[in-house]
C-alpha positions in Angstrom: -22.9 -48.3 -12.5 -21.2 -45.7 -14.8 -19.1 -43.0 -12.5 -19.8 -40.3 -14.9 -23.6 -41.1 -15.3 -23.4 -40.3 -11.2 -21.3 -37.5 -10.7 -22.4 -34.2 -12.4 -21.5 -30.5 -11.2 -24.5 -29.5 -10.0 -25.3 -25.8 -8.8 -24.6 -25.1 -5.4 -23.2 -28.5 -4.7 -19.4 -28.8 -3.8 -17.6 -31.3 -5.4 -16.6 -33.5 -2.4 -20.7 -33.7 -1.5 -21.5 -34.9 -4.8 -18.6 -37.7 -4.6 -19.5 -38.7 -1.1 -23.2 -39.1 -2.3 -21.7 -41.5 -5.4 -19.3 -43.6 -3.2 -22.0 -43.7 -0.2 -24.6 -45.7 -2.7 -21.9 -48.3 -3.6 -22.7 -51.4 -1.5 -19.9 -52.4 1.1 -17.5 -49.3 0.9 -16.7 -49.1 4.4 -16.7 -45.4 5.5 -12.5 -45.3 6.0 -12.5 -46.2 2.4 -14.8 -43.6 0.9 -12.6 -40.8 1.9 -9.6 -42.1 0.1 -11.9 -43.0 -2.6 -12.9 -39.3 -2.4 -9.5 -37.8 -2.8 -8.8 -39.7 -6.2 -11.9 -39.1 -7.6 -11.5 -35.4 -7.2 -8.1 -35.5 -8.9 -10.3 -37.5 -11.5 -13.5 -35.1 -12.0 -11.2 -31.9 -12.0 -9.2 -34.0 -15.0 -12.1 -35.2 -17.0 -14.6 -32.7 -16.3 -14.3 -30.4 -19.4 -16.3 -31.1 -21.6 -17.8 -34.0 -19.8 -20.0 -32.2 -17.1 -22.2 -29.1 -17.2 -20.5 -25.9 -17.9 -22.9 -23.4 -17.0 -23.4 -25.1 -13.5 -19.7 -23.9 -12.4 -19.3 -20.7 -14.2 -19.1 -17.8 -11.9 -21.2 -14.8 -13.5 -19.0 -12.1 -13.0 -21.0 -8.3 -12.9 -18.1 -6.1 -11.1 -16.9 -3.8 -13.3 -13.1 -3.1 -13.2 -11.2 0.0 -11.4 -8.6 1.8 -11.4 -6.2 0.9 -8.5 -3.5 3.4 -9.5 -2.5 6.1 -11.4 1.0 7.5 -12.7 1.5 10.7 -12.6 -1.0 11.2 -9.7 -4.8 13.0 -10.3 -3.9 16.9 -9.9 0.2 16.3 -10.1 2.2 19.1 -11.0 5.9 19.1 -12.5 5.6 16.4 -14.3 7.9 15.8 -17.3 6.6 16.7 -20.9 7.5 13.5 -22.1 5.7 11.4 -19.3 3.7 8.3 -20.1 0.2 8.0 -18.4 0.3 4.7 -16.8 -3.2 2.9 -15.1 -3.5 0.3 -13.4 -6.9 -1.6 -12.7 -8.1 -3.8 -10.0 -8.1 -7.0 -12.1 -7.0 -8.3 -15.8 -8.5 -6.4 -18.5 -8.8 -6.6 -22.3 -9.9 -3.6 -24.9 -13.1 -2.2 -25.0 -14.4 0.4 -27.2 -11.1 2.4 -26.8 -13.0 5.1 -26.5 -9.9 7.3 -24.8 -9.7 11.4 -24.7 -5.9 13.1 -23.9 -6.5 17.0 -24.5 -5.0 19.8 -23.1 -6.7 22.6 -20.8 -7.6 23.9 -24.0 -9.8 21.0 -25.3 -7.2 20.0 -27.7 -6.4 16.6 -29.0 -3.7 15.1 -27.8 -2.4 12.1 -30.1 -1.1 9.2 -28.4 -0.4 5.6 -28.3 -1.8 2.8 -25.9 -0.5 -0.5 -24.6 -2.5 -2.8 -22.9 -1.1 -5.4 -20.8 -2.4 -7.6 -18.1 -3.5 -5.4 -15.7 -1.8 -2.1 -16.9 -2.6 0.6 -19.5 0.2 2.7 -20.6 -0.8 6.2 -22.9 2.1 7.3 -24.6 2.1 11.0 -26.5 3.2 10.7 -29.8 5.1 13.9 -29.5 6.2 15.8 -26.3 3.6 18.0 -24.3 3.7 21.6 -23.4 5.4 23.1 -20.7 3.4 24.5 -18.1 0.3 23.1 -19.2 -3.0 21.1 -18.0 -3.9 17.8 -19.7 -6.6 15.5 -18.8 -6.6 11.8 -19.7 -10.3 10.6 -20.1 -11.3 6.8 -20.1 -15.5 6.7 -21.3 -17.5 4.1 -19.9 -16.7 0.6 -21.7 -13.3 1.7 -23.6 -11.9 -1.2 -21.0 -13.2 -4.4 -20.2 -12.5 -7.2 -17.7 -12.1 -10.6 -19.3 -16.0 -11.2 -18.3 -16.3 -8.3 -20.6 -17.6 -5.8 -17.9 -16.9 -2.3 -19.2 -15.5 0.3 -17.0 -17.3 3.4 -15.6 -16.1 6.8 -16.8 -12.5 7.8 -15.5 -10.8 10.8 -15.8 -7.2 12.2 -14.8 -5.3 15.5 -14.7 -2.0 16.6 -14.4 0.3 19.9 -15.2 3.4 19.5 -17.1 6.6 21.0 -15.3 7.5 24.3 -16.2 10.2 25.2 -19.6 13.7 25.6 -17.9 17.3 26.5 -18.8 20.5 25.2 -17.3 23.4 27.2 -15.6 26.7 25.6 -16.1 30.3 26.5 -15.0 32.8 23.3 -15.8 32.2 22.8 -11.7 28.1 22.2 -11.1 25.4 21.8 -13.5 21.6 22.3 -13.0 18.1 23.2 -14.6 16.0 26.2 -13.4 12.7 28.0 -14.1 13.2 29.4 -17.9 11.2 32.5 -16.4 13.7 33.2 -14.1 16.6 35.6 -14.6 20.7 35.5 -13.2 20.6 38.0 -10.4 24.1 37.6 -10.0 27.6 35.8 -10.6 29.9 37.4 -7.9 33.2 35.2 -6.9 34.9 35.9 -4.0 38.4 34.1 -3.2 37.0 30.6 -2.0 33.4 31.7 -2.3 31.3 31.6 -5.7 27.7 33.5 -4.5 24.7 33.7 -7.2 21.1 34.1 -7.2 18.3 33.6 -9.7 15.1 34.8 -9.0 11.4 36.8 -10.3 11.6 40.1 -10.6 10.1 41.9 -7.5 11.1 41.8 -3.8 9.1 39.6 -2.5 9.6 37.1 -5.0 10.9 33.1 -4.8 14.6 33.5 -4.5 17.5 31.0 -4.6 21.2 31.1 -3.7 23.8 28.9 -4.3 27.1 29.5 -2.1 30.4 27.3 -3.4 33.4 27.5 -0.7 36.5 25.1 0.4 36.0 23.5 4.2 38.3 24.8 6.8 42.3 23.6 6.2 42.6 20.0 7.9 39.1 19.3 7.9 37.5 15.8 6.2 34.4 15.8 4.7 33.2 13.7 7.3 34.1 16.2 10.1 32.4 18.9 8.4 29.1 16.6 7.9 29.3 16.3 11.9 29.9 19.9 12.5 26.1 21.0 10.8 24.2 20.3 13.7 26.1 23.0 15.7 24.8 25.4 13.4 23.9 28.8 15.2 20.6 30.6 13.9 20.0 34.6 14.4 17.3 36.1 15.8 13.7 35.7 14.8 14.5 32.2 12.8 12.0 29.5 13.7 13.3 25.9 12.9 10.8 23.7 11.5 12.7 20.7 10.4 16.3 19.3 10.4 17.0 15.9 8.2 19.4 14.0 6.0 18.7 12.4 3.2 20.5 11.3 0.0 19.4 13.3 -3.7 21.5 12.4 -7.2 23.7 10.5 -4.9 24.5 13.0 -2.9 24.2 13.2 0.9 22.2 16.0 2.0 21.3 18.0 5.4 18.6 20.0 5.2 17.2 22.4 7.6 13.5 24.3 7.3 12.8 27.6 9.2 10.8 30.4 9.4 12.1 33.7 9.3 10.1 36.9 11.1 9.1 40.3 9.3 12.2 43.0 10.0 13.0 46.7 8.3 14.4 44.9 5.2 11.4 42.6 4.8 7.5 43.1 6.1 6.7 39.8 5.5 7.2 36.3 7.2 9.0 34.0 5.1 10.0 30.5 5.0 13.4 29.1 4.0 14.7 26.0 3.0 18.6 25.6 3.0 20.2 22.3 1.9 23.9 21.8 2.5 26.0 19.3 0.3 30.0 18.7 1.2 31.8 16.6 -1.2 35.7 16.8 -2.3 36.2 19.3 0.2 33.6 21.9 -1.2 30.7 22.9 1.1 27.7 24.0 -1.6 24.6 25.6 0.2 21.4 25.9 -1.6 19.0 28.6 0.2 15.7 28.9 -1.4 13.3 31.7 0.2 9.9 32.6 -0.3 6.9 34.4 1.4 5.6 31.5 4.1 1.8 32.2 2.6 3.2 31.2 -0.8 6.3 28.9 0.0 4.6 25.7 -1.2 3.7 27.7 -4.7 7.1 27.7 -5.3 8.4 24.2 -4.4 8.0 22.9 -7.9 10.2 25.8 -9.1 12.7 24.9 -5.8 13.0 21.3 -6.6 13.9 22.1 -10.0 17.2 23.1 -9.1 17.7 20.9 -6.4 16.8 17.6 -8.3 18.7 18.5 -11.5 21.8 19.8 -9.4 25.2 17.8 -10.6 28.9 18.2 -9.4 30.9 18.0 -12.6 
């Protein structure tokens, strides 16, 4: 009896059941020996089946379209770098389809780019720097990318907005970027203190102020950090949150609060204060904007905070 004549890949039948059928047909073979032979023959089937079996019988009919499981930057993200490479991750390994991919700005003008497809990931890199504070849309048309079975993706698009243009402040002690539309409001030195602010023109516009001063004589940086929790607040201040975290290698103590209207300001304000204590100096950042519009200014405030460096 020829083994390969008896064992065939049959649609809807498992290898073990097929082998057992073959072995049961051998006269005089005990049940205990059947299982031993089954394990050996499974290996033989796997080794010799390439080209010997009915390949169409074991193939899987994959008709599912690949989907995008992650995109960087996220859809509708703001404050994105003008040199950002768009990264799209698929639900499975993919290959090139018709490659009909569009990268356009908010005016519908095309952006020239290069693409690189590796495994599950597609990288789309602009050939030149993107414009500041501009919305861009990346569109992958149907069939532009396919899975290994040849199923094309459905139409997909994602949108993001680039960061505002920035200027750089540096005085030999510190360095940071700030929105180019802001202006230097003051630069005052008073003994050990350096105070300055940058803001839009307008009384209720978002404002930023940085104060730099030396730690009190005899106090270590660690002692000053420990004292931060004992901060007293003026009347009308309501604390929203307090936290410690690390930013650009610096320990930061952050407090967020609201400030009630008074005779100097007719609306409720939101204030975020960040403090860094390093090398016997205290760096205090003060970000303030009307409560209703504070979230709109977060990107500007983050531009300053995330670029801050002590020289």
